C-alpha positions in Angstrom: -30.6 12.8 8.1 -33.2 13.9 7.2 -36.0 11.2 7.2 -39.2 12.3 6.2 -40.8 10.9 2.7 -43.3 12.6 0.4 -45.4 10.1 -1.5 -46.5 11.6 -4.4 -49.4 8.9 -5.8 -51.4 8.9 -9.4 -54.1 11.0 -8.2 -56.5 10.4 -11.9 -58.9 7.7 -9.8 -57.2 5.0 -12.3 -55.9 1.8 -11.1 -56.8 2.9 -7.5 -56.4 -0.5 -6.2 -53.2 -1.1 -7.5 -51.8 2.7 -6.0 -54.6 2.0 -2.8 -52.1 -1.5 -2.5 -48.5 0.0 -3.4 -49.4 2.5 -0.7 -49.7 0.0 2.2 -46.9 -1.7 1.3 -44.6 1.5 1.7 -46.4 2.7 4.6 -46.3 -0.5 6.5 -42.2 -0.9 5.5 -42.1 3.3 6.8 -43.4 3.1 10.7 -41.9 -0.5 11.2 -38.8 1.9 9.9 -39.9 5.1 11.6 -40.1 7.0 9.6 -42.4 9.9 9.2 -45.1 9.6 5.7 -46.5 12.7 4.1 -48.0 12.2 1.0 -47.9 15.3 -1.7 -48.8 18.4 -1.0 -48.2 17.7 1.9 -44.5 18.6 2.9 -42.3 19.2 5.4 -38.1 20.5 5.7 -37.8 17.1 7.2 -37.7 15.4 3.5 -35.8 12.7 2.9 -37.0 10.8 0.1 -39.9 11.2 -2.7 -41.3 8.2 -3.6 -43.7 7.5 -6.7 -46.2 5.4 -6.8 -47.7 5.0 -10.2 -46.7 5.0 -13.6 -44.1 7.1 -15.7 -45.9 10.0 -15.8 -46.4 10.3 -11.7 -42.9 9.9 -11.4 -42.3 13.3 -13.8 -44.3 14.4 -11.8 -42.7 13.7 -8.2 -39.1 14.3 -10.0 -39.3 17.6 -10.4 -40.6 17.6 -6.4 -36.9 15.7 -6.1 -35.3 18.5 -7.9 -36.5 21.7 -5.9 -36.2 19.5 -2.5 -32.7 18.4 -3.7 -33.5 14.3 -2.1 -33.6 11.3 -3.7 -36.4 9.6 -6.4 -37.6 6.3 -5.5 -40.6 4.9 -8.6 -42.9 2.4 -7.3 -44.8 1.1 -9.6 -49.0 0.4 -9.8 -49.7 2.9 -13.5 -49.4 0.7 -16.9 -46.3 0.8 -18.6 -44.4 2.1 -16.2 -40.4 1.5 -17.6 -39.6 4.8 -14.2 -41.4 2.8 -12.3 -39.7 0.3 -11.3 -40.4 -0.9 -8.2 -42.6 -3.7 -8.0 -45.6 -3.0 -4.5 -45.1 -7.3 -3.0 -40.9 -6.3 -3.3 -40.5 -6.0 0.6 -36.9 -6.1 0.4 -36.6 -3.9 -2.6 -38.9 -1.6 -0.2 -37.1 -1.8 2.3 -34.0 -1.3 0.5 -34.7 2.1 -0.8 -36.3 3.5 3.2 -32.8 2.3 4.2 -30.4 5.4 4.8 -27.5 6.2 2.8 -29.6 4.5 -0.5 -27.1 4.0 -2.9 -28.3 6.3 -5.7 -27.7 6.8 -9.7 -27.1 10.3 -11.5 -29.1 11.5 -14.4 -29.2 13.8 -16.3 -31.6 16.7 -16.6 -31.7 20.1 -19.0 -31.8 23.8 -18.6 -34.6 25.5 -20.9 -34.3 28.6 -21.7 -36.8 30.8 -24.0 -35.1 34.3 -24.5 -37.6 36.9 -27.1 -36.0 40.8 -27.9 -32.8 39.8 -25.5 -34.8 38.7 -22.6 -35.3 35.5 -21.1 -39.2 34.9 -20.1 -39.0 31.3 -19.7 -37.2 29.1 -17.6 -37.0 25.1 -16.4 -35.6 21.7 -16.2 -36.7 19.3 -18.2 -35.7 15.6 -16.8 -37.3 13.9 -19.3 -37.8 15.8 -22.9 -38.9 19.4 -24.6 -40.3 19.8 -27.5 -41.2 22.7 -30.6 -43.9 22.0 -32.6 -45.5 24.5 -35.3 -48.9 25.4 -34.3 -52.0 22.3 -36.0 -52.9 26.5 -37.9 -48.7 27.6 -39.2 -47.0 26.3 -41.9 -43.6 23.5 -40.8 -40.5 25.8 -38.8 -38.0 26.5 -40.4 -35.1 26.2 -37.8 -32.0 27.7 -37.2 -30.0 25.0 -34.8 -26.2 26.3 -33.2 -24.4 23.3 -31.3 -20.9 24.7 -29.2 -21.2 27.0 -31.6 -21.4 25.0 -34.7 -24.1 25.9 -37.0 -25.9 23.1 -38.1 -27.4 22.7 -41.2 -31.5 24.3 -40.9 -33.9 21.9 -39.7 -37.4 22.5 -42.1 -39.8 19.8 -39.8 -42.6 19.9 -37.6 -41.2 20.2 -34.7 -38.2 18.6 -33.6 -37.5 17.2 -29.3 -34.8 17.1 -27.4 -34.6 13.9 -24.9 -32.5 12.9 -22.1 -31.1 9.8 -21.2 -34.1 8.7 -19.4 -36.6 10.4 -21.8 -34.5 9.2 -24.4 -37.5 5.4 -24.8 -39.9 8.4 -24.8 -40.9 10.2 -27.7 -37.6 9.8 -29.1 -38.1 7.1 -29.4 -41.3 6.5 -31.1 -39.4 8.2 -33.8 -37.1 5.8 -34.0 -34.7 7.4 -32.4 -31.9 5.7 -30.0 -32.2 4.9 -26.3 -29.1 6.4 -24.5 -27.7 4.2 -21.0 -29.6 6.8 -18.8 -26.1 7.5 -16.7 -24.4 9.0 -19.8 -24.1 13.2 -19.8 -26.0 13.4 -23.4 -28.9 14.3 -25.4 -30.3 13.8 -28.0 -31.7 15.7 -31.0 -34.0 14.5 -32.6 -36.4 15.9 -36.3 -40.5 15.5 -35.9 -41.6 14.9 -39.5 -38.5 16.6 -40.8 -38.8 17.8 -45.1 -35.6 16.0 -45.0 -35.4 11.9 -46.0 -31.4 12.2 -44.3 -32.4 13.7 -41.5 -31.6 11.6 -38.6 -31.3 12.5 -34.4 -27.9 13.1 -33.1 -26.2 12.3 -30.0 -24.3 15.7 -28.6 -22.7 15.9 -25.4 -24.8 17.5 -22.8 -22.4 19.5 -21.3 -22.3 21.9 -24.5 -25.2 24.6 -25.7 -27.6 23.7 -27.9 -29.6 26.9 -29.5 -32.5 26.6 -31.5 -34.0 29.8 -33.0 -37.0 30.0 -35.0 -35.7 31.4 -38.2 -38.9 31.1 -40.6 -41.9 33.3 -40.1 -43.7 30.0 -38.6 -44.8 30.0 -34.9 -44.8 27.4 -32.9 -44.9 25.9 -29.2 -42.7 24.8 -26.2 -44.1 21.8 -24.3 -41.1 20.1 -21.4 -42.2 16.9 -20.0 -45.8 17.3 -20.4 -45.6 20.1 -17.7 -46.0 23.4 -19.5 -47.1 24.8 -22.5 -45.8 27.9 -23.3 -46.4 30.2 -26.7 -43.4 30.6 -29.5 -42.2 33.9 -31.3 -40.5 33.8 -34.6 -37.3 35.4 -33.2 -37.5 33.6 -29.8 -34.2 31.4 -28.8 -34.4 28.9 -26.9 -30.9 27.4 -25.3 -30.9 23.6 -23.4 -27.7 23.0 -21.5 -27.2 19.9 -18.9 -28.1 21.5 -15.9 -26.8 22.1 -12.8 -28.7 19.5 -10.9 -28.8 15.5 -11.7 -32.3 13.5 -10.7 -30.9 11.1 -7.4 -32.1 8.3 -8.9 -33.4 5.5 -7.0 -32.5 1.7 -9.6 -34.1 -1.2 -8.6 -31.8 -3.6 -6.7 -33.5 -6.4 -8.4 -33.2 -5.9 -11.9 -30.9 -4.0 -14.5 -30.9 -1.3 -17.5 -31.3 -4.1 -19.8 -34.1 -6.0 -17.8 -35.9 -3.5 -17.3 -35.8 -2.7 -21.7 -35.7 -6.2 -22.3 -39.6 -6.8 -20.2 -41.1 -3.3 -21.1 -39.9 -2.9 -24.4 -39.0 -6.1 -25.7 -36.0 -5.4 -26.2 -34.0 -8.0 -28.1 -37.2 -10.7 -28.8 -37.4 -12.5 -31.7 -40.6 -13.3 -31.1 
């Protein structure tokens, strides 16, 4: 078993006291269990677990590190919302559990995103949360030709579209009145941004089949994947989105369910 633990720590200088408290708590438990602890970007070949210390932005950055290493990922909250970083620094029993050998994980869908231009692939990335295709500020609305599993959808005319994983369904998709997906589902949400049609509604699609989005009109756009990469797109570019062969191995809290987190963080079901 790989015993090393990689800490991916929020490094923007905000909430420094909370970050320091969380790092100290993890370090204490790791020392008690005799597990070596490294802080990103320091790495060795012996990493068996990644722990994100911070908020959801830190979690997403750490998720890409965990995918690359093909190891589980846990989140310890030292941010503000902390929807994805479920575990609190003062939950000693939870820290001991996630650092224990053979920790129980939940597999979550990751989307593979590729861009073709003139018959050649110019971009390839993994989306843990979402991909966002938007028009440029100096361009008109986008005219998007979309196919799913070989079937043509009506053209989308909009400022853009977001394609979200179940994990990302509570992010930008939710602000667009999109549906919340259970995180273990093999699905994705296609949701238009400022559509030029009152009847436009989000679509939930199985993630196993390819979703193709082509810039059909003359307008150019920009592609963002998990807010980490930004690629200028030209008319005629085609984006293909499909479930990746690699899943994110997420370590959930044992103290609270997904619906507990929804209720606590997003006030799901509250009447007041």
